[in-house]
C-alpha positions in Angstrom: 0.0 0.0 0.0 1.4 3.4 -0.9 1.6 5.8 2.0 1.8 9.6 1.8 4.4 11.4 4.0 3.2 12.6 7.4 -0.1 10.8 7.2 -1.7 8.3 9.5 -2.4 5.1 7.7 -5.7 3.3 8.6 -5.3 -0.4 8.4 -7.3 -2.5 6.0 -9.2 -3.9 8.8 -10.2 -0.5 10.1 -11.3 0.6 6.7 -13.3 -2.5 6.2 -15.0 -2.0 9.6 -15.8 1.6 8.7 -17.7 0.4 5.6 -19.8 -2.3 7.0 -22.9 -0.2 6.8 -22.4 0.1 3.0 -23.4 -3.5 2.6 -26.9 -2.4 3.4 -28.6 -1.4 0.0 -28.5 2.3 -0.4 -31.3 2.5 -3.0 -34.2 0.3 -2.1 -37.1 2.6 -2.9 -39.7 0.5 -1.1 -37.9 0.7 2.3 -36.5 3.5 4.4 -32.9 4.4 3.4 -30.6 3.4 6.4 -28.6 6.6 5.9 -31.6 8.9 6.1 -32.5 10.5 9.4 -36.2 11.4 9.6 -35.2 14.7 11.2 -33.3 15.8 8.1 -36.2 17.9 6.9 -37.9 18.0 3.4 -36.5 15.6 0.8 -36.2 16.1 -2.9 -39.1 15.9 -5.3 -40.1 12.5 -6.8 -37.8 10.7 -9.1 -37.6 12.2 -12.6 -37.4 10.2 -15.8 -35.3 12.1 -18.4 -35.3 11.4 -22.1 -32.9 13.0 -24.7 -33.2 16.8 -24.5 -35.7 18.8 -26.6 -35.2 22.2 -28.0 -36.7 25.5 -26.8 -40.2 26.2 -28.0 -39.5 28.6 -30.9 -42.6 30.6 -30.4 -41.3 31.5 -26.9 -37.9 32.6 -28.3 -39.0 34.9 -31.1 -37.0 37.3 -33.4 -37.1 41.0 -32.6 -40.4 42.7 -33.1 -40.4 44.8 -36.3 -42.9 46.8 -38.3 -44.6 45.9 -41.5 -42.0 47.7 -43.7 -39.1 45.8 -42.1 -41.1 42.5 -42.4 -41.5 43.2 -46.1 -37.8 43.9 -46.5 -36.9 40.7 -44.7 -39.3 38.6 -46.8 -38.1 40.2 -50.1 -34.4 39.6 -49.1 -35.2 36.0 -48.3 -36.8 35.6 -51.7 -33.6 36.9 -53.4 -34.2 40.6 -54.0 -30.8 42.4 -53.8 -30.1 44.4 -50.7 -29.2 47.5 -52.7 -32.6 47.4 -54.4 -34.3 47.3 -51.0 -32.3 50.0 -49.3 -31.3 52.4 -52.2 -33.4 51.5 -55.3 -32.5 54.7 -57.2 -28.8 54.8 -56.5 -25.8 52.8 -57.5 -24.9 49.9 -55.2 -22.2 50.8 -52.7 -18.8 49.3 -53.1 -17.8 46.7 -50.5 -16.1 48.3 -47.4 -16.2 47.9 -43.7 -18.4 50.3 -41.7 -16.8 49.9 -38.3 -13.9 48.4 -36.3 -14.8 45.7 -33.9 -13.3 45.3 -30.4 -14.0 41.8 -29.0 -13.4 41.0 -25.3 -12.7 37.4 -26.2 -9.0 36.5 -26.2 -7.1 33.6 -27.9 -4.3 31.2 -27.1 -1.1 33.2 -26.9 1.2 30.2 -27.5 -0.6 29.4 -30.7 -0.2 33.0 -31.8 3.5 33.0 -31.1 3.9 29.8 -33.1 2.1 31.5 -36.0 4.5 34.5 -35.9 7.3 31.9 -35.9 5.9 30.3 -39.1 3.8 27.4 -37.7 0.2 26.5 -37.0 -0.1 25.0 -33.5 -3.2 22.9 -33.1 -3.6 20.8 -29.9 0.1 20.6 -29.6 0.9 19.7 -33.2 3.0 22.1 -35.3 2.5 22.4 -39.0 4.6 24.9 -41.1 2.5 27.6 -42.8 4.7 27.3 -45.9 3.8 23.6 -46.3 0.0 24.0 -45.5 -2.3 23.0 -48.3 -5.3 25.4 -48.1 -7.1 24.0 -51.2 -10.6 22.4 -51.0 -9.1 19.0 -51.9 -6.5 19.0 -49.1 -6.9 16.2 -46.5 -6.6 17.9 -43.1 -7.6 16.4 -39.7 -10.7 17.9 -38.2 -8.9 20.1 -35.7 -6.8 21.6 -38.4 -9.8 22.1 -40.7 -11.5 24.1 -38.0 -8.5 26.3 -37.3 -7.3 26.8 -40.8 -10.6 27.2 -42.7 -12.5 28.8 -39.8 -9.7 31.4 -39.3 -9.8 31.0 -35.5 -6.1 31.4 -35.6 -6.7 35.2 -36.1 -7.8 35.4 -32.5 -4.7 33.6 -31.3 -2.5 35.8 -33.4 -4.2 39.0 -32.0 -3.5 37.8 -28.5 0.2 37.2 -29.0 1.6 40.7 -29.6 0.8 44.2 -30.7 -1.1 44.5 -34.0 1.8 45.9 -36.0 3.8 42.8 -35.1 1.1 40.5 -36.3 -0.2 42.0 -39.6 2.5 40.5 -41.9 1.7 37.0 -40.7 -2.0 37.5 -41.0 -1.8 38.9 -44.5 0.6 36.1 -45.6 -1.8 33.4 -44.5 -4.8 35.3 -45.8 -3.1 35.7 -49.2 -2.2 32.0 -49.4 -5.7 31.0 -48.5 -7.3 33.3 -51.1 -4.9 32.0 -53.8 -6.1 28.4 -53.0 -9.8 29.4 -52.8 -10.4 32.2 -55.3 -14.2 31.7 -55.3 -16.8 29.6 -53.5 -16.6 25.9 -54.3 -17.3 22.5 -52.9 -15.1 20.8 -50.2 -14.2 21.4 -46.6 -13.5 25.2 -46.8 -17.2 25.6 -47.8 -18.6 23.7 -44.9 -21.3 26.1 -43.6 -19.8 26.1 -40.1 -16.3 26.8 -41.3 -17.7 29.6 -43.5 -19.7 31.2 -40.7 -16.7 31.2 -38.4 -14.4 32.4 -41.2 -16.6 35.4 -42.1 -17.1 36.4 -38.4 -13.4 36.2 -37.7 -12.6 38.2 -40.8 -14.9 40.9 -39.7 -14.0 40.9 -36.1 -10.2 40.8 -36.7 -10.3 42.9 -39.9 -7.4 45.2 -38.8 -5.0 42.3 -39.0 -5.8 41.4 -42.6 -6.6 44.9 -44.0 -3.7 47.0 -42.7 -1.8 47.6 -46.0 -4.0 50.2 -47.5 -4.0 50.6 -51.3 -2.8 47.1 -52.0 -4.6 44.6 -54.3 -4.9 42.1 -51.5 -6.9 44.6 -49.4 -9.5 45.0 -52.2 -9.4 41.2 -52.8 -10.0 40.5 -49.1 -13.0 42.9 -48.8 -14.5 41.4 -52.0 -14.0 37.9 -50.5 -15.9 39.1 -47.4 -18.8 40.3 -49.6 -18.8 37.2 -51.7 -18.7 34.9 -48.7 -21.7 36.8 -47.2 -23.7 36.3 -50.4 -22.8 32.6 -50.4 -24.0 32.2 -46.8 -27.3 33.9 -47.6 -28.0 31.1 -50.0 -26.5 28.2 -48.2 -26.7 28.8 -44.4 -29.7 26.4 -44.0 -27.7 23.6 -45.6 -25.5 22.9 -42.6 -25.1 19.3 -41.4 -26.3 20.2 -37.9 -27.6 23.0 -35.8 -24.2 24.0 -34.4 -23.0 24.7 -37.9 -26.2 26.6 -38.8 -25.8 28.8 -35.7 -22.2 29.7 -36.8 -23.4 30.4 -40.3 -26.2 32.7 -39.1 -23.8 34.6 -36.9 -21.7 35.3 -40.0 -24.7 36.5 -41.9 -25.8 38.9 -39.1 -22.2 40.2 -38.7 -22.0 40.9 -42.4 -25.4 42.7 -42.2 -24.0 44.9 -39.5 -20.6 45.7 -41.0 -21.0 45.7 -44.8 -22.9 48.3 -46.8 -26.6 48.0 -47.6 -26.7 45.5 -44.7 -30.1 46.1 -43.2 -32.0 43.5 -45.2 -29.3 40.9 -44.5 -29.3 41.8 -40.8 -33.1 41.4 -40.5 -32.9 38.2 -42.4 -30.0 36.9 -40.3 -31.5 37.8 -36.9 -34.6 35.8 -37.6 -32.6 32.8 -38.8 -30.1 32.9 -35.9 -32.8 33.1 -33.2 -34.7 30.3 -34.8 -31.5 28.2 -35.1 -30.6 28.9 -31.5 -34.1 27.9 -30.3 -33.7 24.6 -32.1 -30.1 24.0 -30.8 -30.5 24.8 -27.1 -32.7 23.0 -24.5 -35.0 24.8 -22.2 -32.4 24.7 -19.4 -29.7 26.4 -21.5 -27.7 23.3 -22.4 -27.0 22.5 -26.0 -28.6 19.3 -27.3 -25.3 17.7 -28.1 -24.6 17.9 -24.4 -21.0 18.8 -25.4 -19.2 21.5 -23.3 -17.1 22.3 -26.3 -20.3 23.2 -28.3 -21.6 25.1 -25.3 -18.3 27.1 -25.3 -18.5 27.6 -29.1 -22.0 29.0 -28.9 -21.1 31.4 -26.1 -18.0 32.6 -28.0 -20.0 33.2 -31.2 -22.6 35.3 -29.4 -19.8 37.3 -27.6 -18.2 38.2 -30.9 -21.5 39.0 -32.5 -22.5 41.3 -29.6 -19.2 43.1 -30.2 -20.2 43.7 -33.8 -23.5 45.3 -32.6 -21.6 47.5 -30.2 -19.2 48.6 -33.0 -22.2 49.9 -35.0 -23.8 51.5 -32.0 -26.7 49.0 -31.9 -28.0 47.0 -29.1 -28.2 43.2 -29.7 -31.7 41.8 -29.9 -33.0 41.0 -26.4 -33.3 37.3 -27.4 -29.5 37.1 -27.9 -28.8 38.5 -24.4 -31.3 36.1 -23.0 -29.6 33.2 -24.8 -26.2 34.2 -23.3 -27.8 34.3 -19.8 -29.1 30.7 -20.5 -25.9 29.3 -21.9 -23.4 30.3 -19.2 -24.8 28.6 -16.0 -24.8 25.0 -17.5 -21.2 25.4 -18.6 -20.2 26.5 -15.1 -21.9 23.3 -13.8 -19.1 21.3 -15.5 -16.2 23.3 -14.0 -14.3 21.6 -11.2 -12.9 23.2 -8.1 -9.6 23.7 -10.0 -11.4 26.1 -12.3 -11.0 23.8 -15.4 -13.6 21.8 -17.3 -14.5 18.2 -16.7 -14.3 15.7 -19.5 -17.7 14.9 -21.2 -18.9 14.2 -24.7 -15.4 14.4 -26.3 -14.1 17.4 -24.4 -10.8 17.5 -22.5 -10.0 19.4 -19.3 -10.0 22.9 -20.8 -7.9 25.2 -18.7 -9.1 27.4 -16.0 -7.7 30.5 -17.8 -9.6 29.8 -21.0 -12.9 29.1 -19.1 -12.5 32.3 -17.1 -11.7 34.4 -20.2 -14.9 33.1 -21.9 -17.1 33.8 -18.9 -15.6 37.2 -18.3 -16.1 38.1 -22.0 -19.8 37.0 -21.8 -20.4 39.5 -18.9 -22.8 37.0 -17.5 -22.6 36.7 -13.7 -24.1 33.4 -12.6 -23.5 30.4 -10.3 -23.2 26.8 -11.4 -26.5 24.9 -11.6 -26.6 21.9 -9.3 -29.4 20.1 -11.2 -29.7 20.8 -14.9 -32.4 18.6 -16.2 -32.0 18.2 -20.0 -28.3 19.2 -19.9 -28.2 16.2 -17.6 -25.2 16.8 -15.4 -25.6 16.7 -11.6 -23.1 18.7 -9.6 -22.2 18.5 -5.9 -19.7 21.1 -4.5 -18.6 20.6 -0.9 -15.6 22.3 0.8 -13.5 22.6 -2.4 -14.5 19.1 -3.5 -16.6 18.8 -6.7 -18.6 15.7 -7.9 -20.0 15.8 -11.4 -22.3 13.0 -12.5 -23.7 12.3 -15.9 -27.4 11.5 -15.1 -29.1 11.8 -18.5 -29.3 9.9 -21.8 -26.6 10.6 -24.4 -27.5 13.0 -27.2 -29.5 11.8 -30.2 -27.4 10.9 -33.3 -28.5 14.0 -35.2 -27.1 16.2 -32.4 -23.8 14.4 -31.5 -20.4 15.0 -32.9 -18.1 13.2 -30.5 -20.9 11.4 -28.8 -19.9 9.3 -25.8 -21.6 6.4 -24.0 -20.9 8.0 -20.6 -24.2 7.5 -18.8 -23.8 7.3 -15.0 -20.1 8.1 -15.1 -18.7 10.6 -12.7 -15.7 12.8 -11.9 -14.3 13.9 -8.5 -11.9 16.7 -7.8 -10.7 17.7 -4.3 -8.8 20.9 -3.5 -7.8 21.3 -7.2 -6.6 17.7 -7.7 -8.5 15.5 -10.1 -9.0 12.1 -8.3 -11.6 10.3 -10.5 -11.7 11.3 -14.2 -12.9 10.2 -17.6 -10.4 9.8 -20.4 -12.0 12.6 -22.5 -10.4 14.1 -25.6 -12.3 12.3 -28.5 -13.1 15.7 -30.1 -9.3 16.4 -30.2 -8.5 13.4 -32.3 -6.3 14.3 -35.2 -4.0 16.4 -33.0 -1.7 14.7 -30.5 -4.6 12.3 -29.9 -4.3 9.7 -32.7 -7.5 9.5 -34.9 -7.4 5.7 -34.6 -8.3 5.7 -30.9 -11.1 8.3 -31.2 -13.9 5.7 -31.0 -12.2 4.1 -28.0 -12.2 7.4 -26.1 -16.0 7.6 -26.7 -16.7 4.1 -25.3 -18.3 3.4 -21.9 -15.0 1.8 -20.7 -13.2 5.2 -21.2 -15.5 6.6 -18.5 -15.7 6.0 -14.7 -18.8 3.8 -14.7 -19.9 0.2 -15.1 -19.8 -1.9 -18.2 -21.4 -5.3 -18.9 -19.7 -7.9 -21.1 -17.2 -5.3 -22.4 -20.1 -3.7 -24.3 -21.0 0.0 -24.5 -24.2 1.2 -22.8 -25.0 3.1 -26.0 -23.7 2.0 -29.4 -20.7 4.1 -30.6 -20.6 4.6 -34.3 -18.2 6.4 -36.6 -18.2 10.1 -37.3 -19.1 10.9 -33.7 -22.6 9.4 -33.9 -24.4 7.2 -31.4 -26.8 4.4 -31.9 -29.2 2.3 -29.8 -28.8 2.0 -26.1 -29.8 4.3 -23.2 -33.1 5.9 -24.0 -34.1 7.1 -20.6 -32.6 7.8 -17.2 -34.4 7.9 -13.8 -32.7 10.4 -11.5 -33.3 11.4 -7.9 -31.4 13.8 -5.7 -31.8 14.5 -2.0 -30.0 15.8 1.1 -29.4 13.3 3.9 -28.5 13.7 7.6 -25.7 11.3 8.5 -23.8 10.6 11.7 -21.4 13.5 11.2 -23.5 16.1 9.4 -25.2 16.4 6.0 -24.5 14.5 2.8 -25.8 14.8 -0.8 -27.3 11.6 -2.3 -27.6 11.1 -6.0 -29.3 8.1 -7.5 -29.8 7.3 -11.2 -30.5 4.3 -13.4 -30.3 3.7 -17.1 -31.8 1.1 -19.5 -28.8 0.8 -21.8 -28.3 -2.9 -21.1 -31.9 -3.9 -20.6 -32.6 -5.1 -24.2 -29.4 -7.1 -24.5 -28.9 -8.5 -21.0 -32.1 -7.9 -19.2 -30.4 -5.8 -16.6 -30.7 -2.1 -15.5 -27.7 -0.3 -14.1 -28.5 1.8 -11.0 -25.8 3.9 -9.3 -26.0 5.6 -5.9 -23.4 8.3 -4.9 -23.4 9.8 -1.4 -20.9 12.6 -0.7 -20.4 14.2 2.8 -20.7 17.9 3.0 -17.0 18.3 4.0 -16.0 16.5 0.7 -13.9 14.0 2.5 -15.9 10.9 1.7 -17.7 9.5 -1.3 -19.7 6.3 -0.9 -21.1 4.5 -3.9 -23.1 1.5 -4.9 -23.6 0.0 -8.3 -26.6 -2.3 -8.7 -27.7 -4.5 -11.5 -31.5 -4.9 -11.3 -33.5 -7.3 -13.6 -35.5 -5.2 -16.1 -38.2 -7.8 -16.3 -40.4 -9.5 -13.7 -37.8 -12.1 -13.0 -34.1 -12.3 -13.7 -32.3 -14.5 -16.3 -30.2 -17.5 -15.4 -26.5 -17.7 -15.7 -23.6 -15.2 -15.2 -22.2 -12.3 -17.1 -19.0 -10.4 -16.9 -18.9 -6.9 -15.5 -16.3 -4.2 -14.9 -16.6 -1.0 -12.8 -13.8 1.5 -13.8 -12.4 4.4 -11.9 -9.9 6.3 -14.0 -7.5 8.0 -11.6 -6.2 11.5 -12.0 -2.8 12.5 -13.4 0.1 12.3 -10.9 -1.6 10.0 -8.3 0.3 7.0 -7.1 -1.7 3.8 -6.6 -1.1 0.7 -4.5 -3.3 -2.4 -3.8 -3.9 -3.7 -0.4 -2.8 -7.3 0.4 -6.3 -8.7 0.2 -7.0 -6.9 -3.2 -10.1 -5.4 -1.8 -8.7 -1.9 -1.3 -6.2 0.6 -2.7 -4.3 3.6 -1.5 -4.1 6.9 -3.5 -1.2 9.2 -2.8 -1.9 12.6 -4.3 0.7 15.1 -5.5 -0.4 17.6 -2.8 0.6 15.1 -0.1 -2.9 14.1 0.9 -3.8 10.4 1.1 -7.1 8.7 0.1 -8.2 5.1 0.4 -10.6 3.1 -1.8 -12.3 0.1 -0.4 -14.8 -2.5 -1.6 -17.5 -3.1 1.0 -18.5 -6.5 2.4 -16.9 -9.8 1.5 -15.9 -11.1 -1.9 -19.2 -12.8 -2.5 -20.0 -11.2 -5.9 -16.9 -12.3 -7.7 -15.5 -8.7 -7.9 -11.7 -8.4 -7.7 -9.9 -5.0 -7.6 -7.0 -4.5 -9.9 -4.9 -1.6 -11.3 -4.7 -1.2 -15.0 -3.2 1.4 -17.4 -5.3 4.2 -18.8 -5.1 7.6 -20.6 -6.3 11.1 -19.9 -6.5 14.0 -22.3 -5.7 17.5 -21.1 -7.3 20.7 -22.2 -4.6 21.3 -24.8 -5.2 18.0 -26.5 -2.2 16.3 -25.0 -2.7 12.7 -23.8 -1.2 11.6 -20.5 -0.6 8.1 -19.2 -2.6 7.4 -16.0 -3.9 4.4 -14.1 -7.4 3.1 -13.3 -8.9 1.0 -10.6 -11.1 -1.8 -11.9 -13.6 -4.0 -10.1 -14.3 -6.9 -12.4 -15.6 -10.4 -12.3 -18.7 -12.4 -13.0 -22.1 -11.7 -11.6 -25.5 -13.3 -11.7 -27.8 -12.4 -14.6 -30.5 -12.1 -11.9 -28.8 -9.0 -10.6 -26.0 -7.9 -8.2 -24.8 -5.2 -5.9 -21.3 -3.7 -5.5 -20.6 -1.1 -2.8 -17.4 0.9 -2.4 -16.0 3.8 -0.5 -13.4 6.5 -1.4 -12.3 8.4 1.7 -9.7 10.9 2.6 -7.4 9.7 5.4 -5.8 11.7 8.2 
């Protein structure tokens, strides 16, 4: 057993005695919970059954109110009447130019900007020389490089790396090379609606970087490219593969309507389309339907930049856009650990605290994390600098997922800024330092801290980030308990992902004390029919352990010690006797950081055979000393 310096080690016997009560079922709904004190006061509402999230009701999230004249302009523009005809029918159409300079509060990655000035793209830790980059529509780039190169998000990084005059030569060099390879709209990756929307918005927001050399042919060519791209988006924005791409496209349309001449018809057209797309992309609790924190961040970032475009033209954004920002920020905060960085769900990595803080500050939304976000589906318990985040909702539908993960009933635990239990994460970063060949593995149930049956995923994991059959509904219940040493939060959830194949429902109960020093858990397999099936089936309950933690098994292989980098010491212990066939072991694993870099870690695995008629596995994770 590994021991931390200056800590008192509890013996295996002491720890086993401390967990005897855990052998009592924690989740029998028909009997009083042995850990509930009747004097604890009101309990939570009745158990909820959650299905995949549904979008906002569009009629409750309407475009700005406008008069009959503006409604006619919007309709005519949608039908193809040129903007100049609608705004100035008796004058010559205005030449393309920018009407204002935008100042966005949203910063980029300075390291990536410095690499650009040194002649390289830096994407998730992978360098690619600008001189060797193929910008053409036929180039085969990995998805992370496609987003950066064709979406021009690198402009934000470049702007954050140094003063403008030190960055313009690099920006114009890359801009010129891209325009040479893409002289006009065509087919291929550069003309994916999402990339086009991001590209146009970034061109307009960071225009001083790419339009500094006045009087040059490239300046005229760049402005004409902006105008032509806006016209292309007008015709193609609704052809995006999913709602996230459509939202990005509509943001580009609205920004062009604000910052290019004769823009009023385009702006009216774009505002209606954007607000409709947002209403179909976001659930009523503010979480995006893909349940991806990366998509949540992307949506917030787009609206922050678009709001800056409104301010640059002395306009107030529509009230619906401000309302949407107020909705989007709290669910994102729900997934932030006590170290200030993001937890790893639906393909995301542990995005850094600085990047999260920059995004929240730029949004100007002041809000607290939401403990119980229904359709977003993540439950959060925060106690004394310890955070528990629990996935208690079905995975996203195939049409909404991009790096969809079979993570139902997985959890993460962070204490005093140290990740203790994690998920592997990082599937959305595949193609950078994360090899593309392991992308599906990172989306599997086994890559998350939860239970698997027969080495199968609780929801089918398909290619291209999509998910198939599996979990269709999750029952969830949350309450506060009074235990012997104070209060505790109790989360209980169950899913039907294994019911059709194996006739078993997985139910998980997590109980964390209010001081954050102890997490008790029980994983139950309950027959989904009236009576259980015969025979046995293999199971594994995985706990991926945070980076830098040293692990050691106890002599009886029923417990393990965790020595944390900060000098603290935790113990993990299985409750009861070895009567379910579960044996604890240590195996290798991998964790992907927020910069897309994979790190070797370890995992604790309880595995064995259990009856197809059901089973129960209780465990305890406790801080010692």
